[in-house]
C-alpha positions as YAML, in Angstrom:
chain: A
units: angstrom
residues:
- id: 1
  name: UNK
  ca: [112.02, 135.11, 284.44]
- id: 2
  name: UNK
  ca: [112.20, 137.03, 281.17]
- id: 3
  name: UNK
  ca: [115.70, 138.22, 280.31]
- id: 4
  name: UNK
  ca: [116.44, 141.89, 280.93]
- id: 5
  name: UNK
  ca: [118.60, 143.53, 278.24]
- id: 6
  name: UNK
  ca: [120.86, 146.49, 279.08]
- id: 7
  name: UNK
  ca: [119.57, 148.61, 276.18]
- id: 8
  name: UNK
  ca: [116.04, 148.44, 277.62]
- id: 9
  name: UNK
  ca: [116.87, 149.98, 281.01]
- id: 10
  name: UNK
  ca: [115.36, 153.45, 280.51]
- id: 11
  name: UNK
  ca: [112.41, 152.07, 278.52]
- id: 12
  name: UNK
  ca: [111.72, 149.56, 281.33]
- id: 13
  name: UNK
  ca: [111.76, 152.27, 284.00]
- id: 14
  name: UNK
  ca: [109.35, 154.32, 281.93]
- id: 15
  name: UNK
  ca: [106.97, 151.38, 281.34]
- id: 16
  name: UNK
  ca: [107.08, 149.56, 284.67]
- id: 17
  name: UNK
  ca: [107.22, 152.76, 286.68]
- id: 18
  name: UNK
  ca: [103.83, 154.04, 285.53]
- id: 19
  name: UNK
  ca: [101.45, 154.84, 288.38]
- id: 20
  name: UNK
  ca: [98.51, 153.76, 286.22]
- id: 21
  name: UNK
  ca: [98.68, 151.32, 283.36]
- id: 22
  name: UNK
  ca: [96.98, 151.69, 280.01]
- id: 23
  name: UNK
  ca: [94.60, 148.91, 278.96]
- id: 24
  name: UNK
  ca: [96.69, 148.21, 275.84]
- id: 25
  name: UNK
  ca: [100.32, 148.71, 274.85]
- id: 26
  name: UNK
  ca: [101.79, 148.29, 271.37]
- id: 27
  name: UNK
  ca: [105.50, 147.47, 271.69]
- id: 28
  name: UNK
  ca: [107.01, 147.86, 268.24]
- id: 29
  name: UNK
  ca: [110.46, 147.85, 266.68]
- id: 30
  name: UNK
  ca: [112.85, 145.74, 264.58]
- id: 31
  name: UNK
  ca: [113.06, 141.96, 264.93]
- id: 32
  name: UNK
  ca: [115.73, 140.75, 267.32]
- id: 33
  name: UNK
  ca: [115.91, 143.50, 269.94]
- id: 34
  name: UNK
  ca: [114.06, 141.74, 272.79]
- id: 35
  name: UNK
  ca: [110.48, 143.08, 272.51]
- id: 36
  name: UNK
  ca: [108.97, 139.73, 273.51]
- id: 37
  name: UNK
  ca: [111.22, 139.52, 276.57]
- id: 38
  name: UNK
  ca: [110.24, 143.08, 277.51]
- id: 39
  name: UNK
  ca: [106.53, 142.18, 277.19]
- id: 40
  name: UNK
  ca: [107.01, 139.02, 279.30]
- id: 41
  name: UNK
  ca: [108.85, 140.99, 281.98]
- id: 42
  name: UNK
  ca: [106.04, 143.56, 282.09]
- id: 43
  name: UNK
  ca: [103.45, 140.76, 282.15]
- id: 44
  name: UNK
  ca: [105.16, 139.23, 285.21]
- id: 45
  name: UNK
  ca: [105.30, 142.64, 286.92]
- id: 46
  name: UNK
  ca: [101.60, 143.33, 286.24]
- id: 47
  name: UNK
  ca: [100.48, 139.93, 287.55]
- id: 48
  name: UNK
  ca: [102.79, 139.81, 290.61]
- id: 49
  name: UNK
  ca: [101.03, 140.01, 293.99]
- id: 50
  name: UNK
  ca: [104.04, 141.47, 295.83]
- id: 51
  name: UNK
  ca: [106.15, 143.42, 293.31]
- id: 52
  name: UNK
  ca: [109.55, 144.56, 294.52]
- id: 53
  name: UNK
  ca: [110.03, 148.03, 293.07]
- id: 54
  name: UNK
  ca: [109.82, 147.74, 289.29]
- id: 55
  name: UNK
  ca: [110.25, 143.94, 289.20]
- id: 56
  name: UNK
  ca: [108.03, 140.93, 289.88]
- id: 57
  name: UNK
  ca: [109.02, 139.24, 293.17]
- id: 58
  name: UNK
  ca: [109.37, 135.79, 291.61]
- id: 59
  name: UNK
  ca: [108.17, 134.19, 294.86]
- id: 60
  name: UNK
  ca: [104.40, 134.77, 295.21]
- id: 61
  name: UNK
  ca: [101.70, 132.33, 294.06]
- id: 62
  name: UNK
  ca: [101.08, 134.39, 290.93]
- id: 63
  name: UNK
  ca: [104.78, 134.39, 289.95]
- id: 64
  name: UNK
  ca: [105.05, 130.62, 290.52]
- id: 65
  name: UNK
  ca: [101.95, 129.95, 288.39]
- id: 66
  name: UNK
  ca: [103.30, 132.19, 285.61]
- id: 67
  name: UNK
  ca: [106.68, 130.44, 285.66]
- id: 68
  name: UNK
  ca: [104.88, 127.07, 285.44]
- id: 69
  name: UNK
  ca: [102.84, 128.30, 282.44]
- id: 70
  name: UNK
  ca: [99.55, 127.74, 284.29]
- id: 71
  name: UNK
  ca: [98.50, 131.22, 285.43]
- id: 72
  name: UNK
  ca: [94.68, 131.41, 285.07]
- id: 73
  name: UNK
  ca: [94.72, 135.19, 284.44]
- id: 74
  name: UNK
  ca: [97.36, 135.14, 281.72]
- id: 75
  name: UNK
  ca: [96.69, 134.52, 278.04]
- id: 76
  name: UNK
  ca: [99.26, 134.28, 275.23]
- id: 77
  name: UNK
  ca: [98.04, 134.53, 271.65]
- id: 78
  name: UNK
  ca: [100.40, 133.60, 268.83]
- id: 79
  name: UNK
  ca: [100.17, 131.68, 265.56]
- id: 80
  name: UNK
  ca: [99.41, 127.97, 266.02]
- id: 81
  name: UNK
  ca: [102.22, 127.19, 263.59]
- id: 82
  name: UNK
  ca: [105.40, 129.21, 263.05]
- id: 83
  name: UNK
  ca: [105.03, 131.85, 260.33]
- id: 84
  name: UNK
  ca: [101.28, 131.26, 259.93]
- id: 85
  name: UNK
  ca: [98.39, 133.67, 260.55]
- id: 86
  name: UNK
  ca: [96.56, 134.17, 263.84]
- id: 87
  name: UNK
  ca: [93.01, 133.10, 262.97]
- id: 88
  name: UNK
  ca: [89.67, 134.60, 263.93]
- id: 89
  name: UNK
  ca: [88.72, 131.53, 266.05]
- id: 90
  name: UNK
  ca: [91.84, 132.06, 268.17]
- id: 91
  name: UNK
  ca: [90.85, 135.70, 268.76]
- id: 92
  name: UNK
  ca: [87.29, 134.66, 269.69]
- id: 93
  name: UNK
  ca: [88.76, 132.36, 272.38]
- id: 94
  name: UNK
  ca: [90.80, 135.31, 273.61]
- id: 95
  name: UNK
  ca: [87.71, 137.55, 273.73]
- id: 96
  name: UNK
  ca: [85.96, 134.93, 275.90]
- id: 97
  name: UNK
  ca: [88.94, 135.04, 278.28]
- id: 98
  name: UNK
  ca: [88.89, 138.86, 278.44]
- id: 99
  name: UNK
  ca: [85.23, 139.02, 279.58]
- id: 100
  name: UNK
  ca: [85.81, 136.58, 282.48]
- id: 101
  name: UNK
  ca: [86.59, 137.74, 286.02]
- id: 102
  name: UNK
  ca: [90.23, 137.42, 287.15]
- id: 103
  name: UNK
  ca: [90.52, 134.18, 289.14]
- id: 104
  name: UNK
  ca: [93.28, 135.40, 291.47]
- id: 105
  name: UNK
  ca: [91.51, 138.69, 292.11]
- id: 106
  name: UNK
  ca: [94.14, 140.86, 290.43]
- id: 107
  name: UNK
  ca: [94.70, 141.81, 286.82]
- id: 108
  name: UNK
  ca: [94.36, 139.75, 283.67]
- id: 109
  name: UNK
  ca: [97.22, 140.17, 281.19]
- id: 110
  name: UNK
  ca: [97.18, 139.21, 277.51]
- id: 111
  name: UNK
  ca: [100.27, 138.97, 275.30]
- id: 112
  name: UNK
  ca: [99.83, 138.89, 271.49]
- id: 113
  name: UNK
  ca: [102.85, 138.34, 269.25]
- id: 114
  name: UNK
  ca: [103.31, 139.13, 266.42]
- id: 115
  name: UNK
  ca: [100.16, 141.25, 266.11]
- id: 116
  name: UNK
  ca: [100.60, 141.70, 262.35]
- id: 117
  name: UNK
  ca: [100.09, 137.96, 261.83]
- id: 118
  name: UNK
  ca: [96.36, 138.38, 262.54]
- id: 119
  name: UNK
  ca: [94.32, 138.17, 259.35]
- id: 120
  name: UNK
  ca: [91.75, 140.92, 258.74]
- id: 121
  name: UNK
  ca: [88.87, 139.03, 260.38]
- id: 122
  name: UNK
  ca: [90.97, 138.25, 263.45]
- id: 123
  name: UNK
  ca: [92.09, 141.90, 263.70]
- id: 124
  name: UNK
  ca: [88.49, 143.11, 263.52]
- id: 125
  name: UNK
  ca: [87.44, 140.58, 266.18]
- id: 126
  name: UNK
  ca: [90.10, 141.98, 268.51]
- id: 127
  name: UNK
  ca: [88.96, 145.60, 268.17]
- id: 128
  name: UNK
  ca: [86.05, 145.31, 270.62]
- id: 129
  name: UNK
  ca: [88.33, 143.94, 273.36]
- id: 130
  name: UNK
  ca: [90.84, 146.70, 272.69]
- id: 131
  name: UNK
  ca: [88.11, 149.31, 272.90]
- id: 132
  name: UNK
  ca: [86.54, 148.17, 276.16]
- id: 133
  name: UNK
  ca: [88.51, 145.43, 277.93]
- id: 134
  name: UNK
  ca: [86.45, 144.22, 280.84]
- id: 135
  name: UNK
  ca: [87.72, 144.44, 284.41]
- id: 136
  name: UNK
  ca: [91.37, 145.15, 285.02]
- id: 137
  name: UNK
  ca: [92.78, 143.68, 281.80]
- id: 138
  name: UNK
  ca: [96.02, 144.81, 280.15]
- id: 139
  name: UNK
  ca: [96.79, 143.77, 276.57]
- id: 140
  name: UNK
  ca: [100.44, 143.72, 275.45]
- id: 141
  name: UNK
  ca: [100.74, 143.71, 271.66]
- id: 142
  name: UNK
  ca: [104.17, 143.02, 270.14]
- id: 143
  name: UNK
  ca: [104.80, 144.03, 266.52]
- id: 144
  name: UNK
  ca: [107.82, 143.77, 264.23]
- id: 145
  name: UNK
  ca: [105.99, 145.53, 261.36]
- id: 146
  name: UNK
  ca: [103.54, 148.09, 262.78]
- id: 147
  name: UNK
  ca: [102.92, 149.47, 259.26]
- id: 148
  name: UNK
  ca: [100.91, 146.29, 258.56]
- id: 149
  name: UNK
  ca: [98.47, 146.91, 261.43]
- id: 150
  name: UNK
  ca: [95.00, 148.40, 261.06]
- id: 151
  name: UNK
  ca: [95.02, 152.09, 262.06]
- id: 152
  name: UNK
  ca: [92.07, 151.31, 264.37]
- id: 153
  name: UNK
  ca: [94.23, 148.82, 266.31]
- id: 154
  name: UNK
  ca: [97.14, 151.25, 266.63]
- id: 155
  name: UNK
  ca: [94.89, 154.12, 267.76]
- id: 156
  name: UNK
  ca: [93.50, 152.05, 270.67]
- id: 157
  name: UNK
  ca: [96.94, 151.34, 272.17]
- id: 158
  name: UNK
  ca: [99.67, 153.32, 273.89]
- id: 159
  name: UNK
  ca: [102.33, 152.98, 271.19]
- id: 160
  name: UNK
  ca: [105.80, 152.35, 272.54]
- id: 161
  name: UNK
  ca: [108.73, 152.28, 270.12]
- id: 162
  name: UNK
  ca: [111.49, 149.89, 271.18]
- id: 163
  name: UNK
  ca: [114.71, 151.31, 269.74]
- id: 164
  name: UNK
  ca: [117.66, 149.48, 268.26]
- id: 165
  name: UNK
  ca: [120.56, 149.45, 270.75]
- id: 166
  name: UNK
  ca: [123.77, 151.30, 269.84]
- id: 167
  name: UNK
  ca: [126.41, 149.31, 267.97]
- id: 168
  name: UNK
  ca: [128.80, 149.57, 270.96]
- id: 169
  name: UNK
  ca: [126.19, 148.24, 273.41]
- id: 170
  name: UNK
  ca: [125.18, 145.44, 271.02]
- id: 171
  name: UNK
  ca: [128.79, 144.33, 270.50]
- id: 172
  name: UNK
  ca: [129.44, 144.42, 274.24]
- id: 173
  name: UNK
  ca: [126.39, 142.21, 274.84]
- id: 174
  name: UNK
  ca: [127.31, 139.88, 271.95]
- id: 175
  name: UNK
  ca: [130.78, 139.35, 273.48]
- id: 176
  name: UNK
  ca: [129.00, 137.61, 276.36]
- id: 177
  name: UNK
  ca: [126.36, 135.89, 274.20]
- id: 178
  name: UNK
  ca: [128.79, 134.58, 271.52]
- id: 179
  name: UNK
  ca: [132.14, 134.08, 273.29]
- id: 180
  name: UNK
  ca: [133.16, 131.46, 270.70]
- id: 181
  name: UNK
  ca: [133.18, 134.11, 267.93]
- id: 182
  name: UNK
  ca: [135.96, 136.61, 267.31]
- id: 183
  name: UNK
  ca: [135.24, 140.35, 267.62]
- id: 184
  name: UNK
  ca: [135.37, 140.58, 263.81]
- id: 185
  name: UNK
  ca: [132.86, 137.73, 263.41]
- id: 186
  name: UNK
  ca: [130.50, 139.34, 265.94]
- id: 187
  name: UNK
  ca: [130.75, 142.61, 264.02]
- id: 188
  name: UNK
  ca: [129.88, 140.81, 260.76]
- id: 189
  name: UNK
  ca: [126.91, 139.07, 262.36]
- id: 190
  name: UNK
  ca: [125.60, 142.35, 263.76]
- id: 191
  name: UNK
  ca: [125.89, 143.96, 260.31]
- id: 192
  name: UNK
  ca: [124.07, 141.01, 258.72]
- id: 193
  name: UNK
  ca: [121.37, 141.35, 261.41]
- id: 194
  name: UNK
  ca: [120.91, 145.07, 260.59]
- id: 195
  name: UNK
  ca: [122.02, 146.00, 264.11]
- id: 196
  name: UNK
  ca: [119.66, 143.66, 266.03]
- id: 197
  name: UNK
  ca: [121.74, 141.73, 268.59]
- id: 198
  name: UNK
  ca: [119.29, 138.85, 269.19]
- id: 199
  name: UNK
  ca: [118.92, 138.42, 265.43]
- id: 200
  name: UNK
  ca: [122.74, 138.23, 265.24]
- id: 201
  name: UNK
  ca: [122.71, 135.33, 267.75]
- id: 202
  name: UNK
  ca: [119.99, 133.63, 265.71]
- id: 203
  name: UNK
  ca: [122.00, 134.05, 262.47]
- id: 204
  name: UNK
  ca: [125.04, 132.48, 264.14]
- id: 205
  name: UNK
  ca: [122.93, 129.54, 265.35]
- id: 206
  name: UNK
  ca: [121.64, 128.84, 261.83]
- id: 207
  name: UNK
  ca: [125.10, 129.04, 260.26]
- id: 208
  name: UNK
  ca: [124.36, 132.22, 258.29]
- id: 209
  name: UNK
  ca: [128.01, 133.21, 257.88]
- id: 210
  name: UNK
  ca: [128.84, 129.85, 256.29]
- id: 211
  name: UNK
  ca: [125.71, 130.10, 254.12]
- id: 212
  name: UNK
  ca: [126.66, 133.60, 253.01]
- id: 213
  name: UNK
  ca: [130.19, 132.46, 252.08]
- id: 214
  name: UNK
  ca: [128.60, 129.83, 249.83]
- id: 215
  name: UNK
  ca: [126.33, 132.45, 248.20]
- id: 216
  name: UNK
  ca: [129.14, 134.99, 247.71]
- id: 217
  name: UNK
  ca: [131.30, 132.31, 246.08]
- id: 218
  name: UNK
  ca: [128.36, 131.37, 243.83]
- id: 219
  name: UNK
  ca: [127.72, 135.00, 242.79]
- id: 220
  name: UNK
  ca: [131.38, 135.39, 241.80]
- id: 221
  name: UNK
  ca: [131.25, 132.18, 239.73]
- id: 222
  name: UNK
  ca: [128.01, 133.35, 238.12]
- id: 223
  name: UNK
  ca: [129.57, 136.64, 237.00]
- id: 224
  name: UNK
  ca: [132.61, 134.76, 235.63]
- id: 225
  name: UNK
  ca: [130.18, 132.39, 233.83]
- id: 226
  name: UNK
  ca: [131.62, 129.41, 235.73]
- id: 227
  name: UNK
  ca: [128.18, 128.42, 237.01]
- id: 228
  name: UNK
  ca: [124.70, 128.82, 235.55]
- id: 229
  name: UNK
  ca: [121.70, 130.39, 237.33]
- id: 230
  name: UNK
  ca: [120.00, 126.96, 237.36]
- id: 231
  name: UNK
  ca: [122.99, 125.20, 238.98]
- id: 232
  name: UNK
  ca: [123.26, 127.90, 241.63]
- id: 233
  name: UNK
  ca: [119.53, 128.03, 242.39]
- id: 234
  name: UNK
  ca: [119.58, 124.30, 243.07]
- id: 235
  name: UNK
  ca: [122.79, 124.39, 245.15]
- id: 236
  name: UNK
  ca: [121.32, 127.01, 247.49]
- id: 237
  name: UNK
  ca: [118.45, 124.74, 248.48]
- id: 238
  name: UNK
  ca: [119.27, 124.77, 252.21]
- id: 239
  name: UNK
  ca: [119.56, 128.57, 252.50]
- id: 240
  name: UNK
  ca: [116.44, 130.43, 253.71]
- id: 241
  name: UNK
  ca: [114.83, 132.45, 250.89]
- id: 242
  name: UNK
  ca: [114.45, 135.49, 253.11]
- id: 243
  name: UNK
  ca: [118.19, 135.56, 253.85]
- id: 244
  name: UNK
  ca: [118.98, 135.35, 250.13]
- id: 245
  name: UNK
  ca: [116.60, 138.19, 249.29]
- id: 246
  name: UNK
  ca: [117.91, 140.27, 252.21]
- id: 247
  name: UNK
  ca: [121.46, 139.92, 250.87]
- id: 248
  name: UNK
  ca: [120.61, 140.65, 247.24]
- id: 249
  name: UNK
  ca: [118.49, 143.60, 248.32]
- id: 250
  name: UNK
  ca: [121.42, 144.92, 250.36]
- id: 251
  name: UNK
  ca: [123.88, 144.40, 247.48]
- id: 252
  name: UNK
  ca: [121.65, 146.21, 244.98]
- id: 253
  name: UNK
  ca: [121.37, 149.15, 247.43]
- id: 254
  name: UNK
  ca: [125.17, 149.23, 247.83]
- id: 255
  name: UNK
  ca: [125.61, 149.22, 244.02]
- id: 256
  name: UNK
  ca: [123.26, 152.20, 243.68]
- id: 257
  name: UNK
  ca: [124.92, 153.99, 246.57]
- id: 258
  name: UNK
  ca: [128.37, 153.59, 245.01]
- id: 259
  name: UNK
  ca: [127.08, 154.75, 241.62]
- id: 260
  name: UNK
  ca: [125.85, 157.94, 243.28]
- id: 261
  name: UNK
  ca: [128.72, 158.62, 245.71]
- id: 262
  name: UNK
  ca: [131.78, 156.57, 244.58]
- id: 263
  name: UNK
  ca: [132.48, 156.29, 248.30]
- id: 264
  name: UNK
  ca: [134.66, 153.21, 248.80]
- id: 265
  name: UNK
  ca: [133.87, 153.15, 252.53]
- id: 266
  name: UNK
  ca: [130.22, 152.47, 251.69]
- id: 267
  name: UNK
  ca: [130.70, 149.16, 249.91]
- id: 268
  name: UNK
  ca: [129.44, 146.94, 252.74]
- id: 269
  name: UNK
  ca: [131.12, 143.84, 254.16]
- id: 270
  name: UNK
  ca: [134.53, 142.91, 252.74]
- id: 271
  name: UNK
  ca: [133.31, 139.64, 251.15]
- id: 272
  name: UNK
  ca: [131.38, 141.47, 248.37]
- id: 273
  name: UNK
  ca: [133.12, 144.86, 248.13]
- id: 274
  name: UNK
  ca: [134.97, 144.18, 244.87]
- id: 275
  name: UNK
  ca: [131.88, 142.61, 243.27]
- id: 276
  name: UNK
  ca: [129.67, 145.54, 244.32]
- id: 277
  name: UNK
  ca: [132.21, 148.05, 242.97]
- id: 278
  name: UNK
  ca: [132.58, 146.12, 239.69]
- id: 279
  name: UNK
  ca: [128.81, 145.90, 239.17]
- id: 280
  name: UNK
  ca: [128.39, 149.59, 240.03]
- id: 281
  name: UNK
  ca: [130.95, 150.56, 237.41]
- id: 282
  name: UNK
  ca: [129.67, 148.20, 234.71]
- id: 283
  name: UNK
  ca: [125.88, 148.43, 235.12]
- id: 284
  name: UNK
  ca: [123.23, 150.83, 233.94]
- id: 285
  name: UNK
  ca: [121.68, 152.60, 236.94]
- id: 286
  name: UNK
  ca: [118.14, 152.31, 235.57]
- id: 287
  name: UNK
  ca: [118.56, 148.52, 235.24]
- id: 288
  name: UNK
  ca: [119.86, 148.27, 238.81]
- id: 289
  name: UNK
  ca: [116.83, 150.25, 240.04]
- id: 290
  name: UNK
  ca: [114.46, 148.01, 238.10]
- id: 291
  name: UNK
  ca: [116.13, 144.91, 239.55]
- id: 292
  name: UNK
  ca: [116.00, 146.33, 243.07]
- id: 293
  name: UNK
  ca: [112.26, 147.02, 242.70]
- id: 294
  name: UNK
  ca: [111.77, 143.43, 241.56]
- id: 295
  name: UNK
  ca: [113.83, 142.06, 244.47]
- id: 296
  name: UNK
  ca: [111.84, 144.13, 246.98]
- id: 297
  name: UNK
  ca: [108.53, 142.92, 245.50]
- id: 298
  name: UNK
  ca: [109.65, 139.26, 245.68]
- id: 299
  name: UNK
  ca: [111.02, 139.75, 249.22]
- id: 300
  name: UNK
  ca: [107.58, 141.00, 250.27]
- id: 301
  name: UNK
  ca: [106.02, 137.84, 248.81]
- id: 302
  name: UNK
  ca: [108.50, 135.71, 250.77]
- id: 303
  name: UNK
  ca: [107.63, 137.67, 253.94]
- id: 304
  name: UNK
  ca: [103.91, 137.18, 253.38]
- id: 305
  name: UNK
  ca: [104.47, 133.41, 252.98]
- id: 306
  name: UNK
  ca: [103.21, 133.33, 249.38]
- id: 307
  name: UNK
  ca: [103.34, 129.91, 247.72]
- id: 308
  name: UNK
  ca: [106.47, 130.38, 245.59]
- id: 309
  name: UNK
  ca: [108.41, 128.07, 243.29]
- id: 310
  name: UNK
  ca: [111.77, 128.48, 244.98]
- id: 311
  name: UNK
  ca: [114.09, 127.31, 242.18]
- id: 312
  name: UNK
  ca: [112.30, 129.30, 239.47]
- id: 313
  name: UNK
  ca: [112.30, 132.42, 241.65]
- id: 314
  name: UNK
  ca: [116.04, 132.15, 242.34]
- id: 315
  name: UNK
  ca: [116.75, 131.44, 238.67]
- id: 316
  name: UNK
  ca: [114.86, 134.60, 237.70]
- id: 317
  name: UNK
  ca: [116.89, 136.58, 240.25]
- id: 318
  name: UNK
  ca: [120.22, 135.17, 239.07]
- id: 319
  name: UNK
  ca: [119.49, 135.60, 235.34]
- id: 320
  name: UNK
  ca: [118.84, 139.32, 235.97]
- id: 321
  name: UNK
  ca: [121.87, 139.62, 238.25]
- id: 322
  name: UNK
  ca: [124.19, 137.97, 235.69]
- id: 323
  name: UNK
  ca: [122.91, 140.36, 233.01]
- id: 324
  name: UNK
  ca: [123.69, 143.54, 235.00]
- id: 325
  name: UNK
  ca: [127.30, 144.15, 233.87]
- id: 326
  name: UNK
  ca: [126.42, 143.93, 230.17]
- id: 327
  name: UNK
  ca: [123.78, 146.62, 230.35]
- id: 328
  name: UNK
  ca: [125.74, 149.86, 230.66]
...
């Protein structure tokens, strides 16, 4: 059974409690808040032959088939390889499934995640099925970046925003999910995950706090001219590029914020507060803005899986970062 998260309670009642279901839902929101689990829970409820209130019974033939991954009226479409595109041939296979009659005599349910990974041809191939799904078919589309979707796809779905849980609720849930961490560590992880509790668990699993400590130490050595951009770029080989660009993007925002407000409470996590304050006081605001624009552009390339020369890219970042305090 898909996990039910406490911050989804009212959203679940609203979705599962509908007297009539739309033919397509677009569940969208930040990464790491449980959208996939919500879609899987709804999928089970829609396919169940004897639902108990708002939940699937877990006992009927349909529920058993779904749990075994062999339900004939269920179709899951996702990239064939992690972080790759959903291709047009995959969508054509899905379209063939949609036009068939349900084998168990009930609904057919399709789950697509993440929808934005469809290339343009795949997205166009899906439109027809979204417009007129045959029989009693429900499509559940899960998106982390709805801004990347074709307007024609969005307009054919009931759009359902999945909100970020409150900090208090996230920390309460994380206490159960990460009992080995201290309350302070869980708070740090949640901050690093931009408030998404499942992303915080994922960051802990990949050792992100240890990786960040390494990066923070390197940035301090860079500014003291104890290490060169080239040395650092090579020593960060095991750290995901997206994490690095997330952190530098965050730090550049904090520098700009402090330059505008001089609010010492807005300097971010303790590990970089003094560095952020120093750079804010010693750097030209225009140069910081230029660097932030560059970081955002490179982060977008990383997100879109562009073929990048990792070491050269990090060197370019660190050369500009090291030059900030001299440019007042």
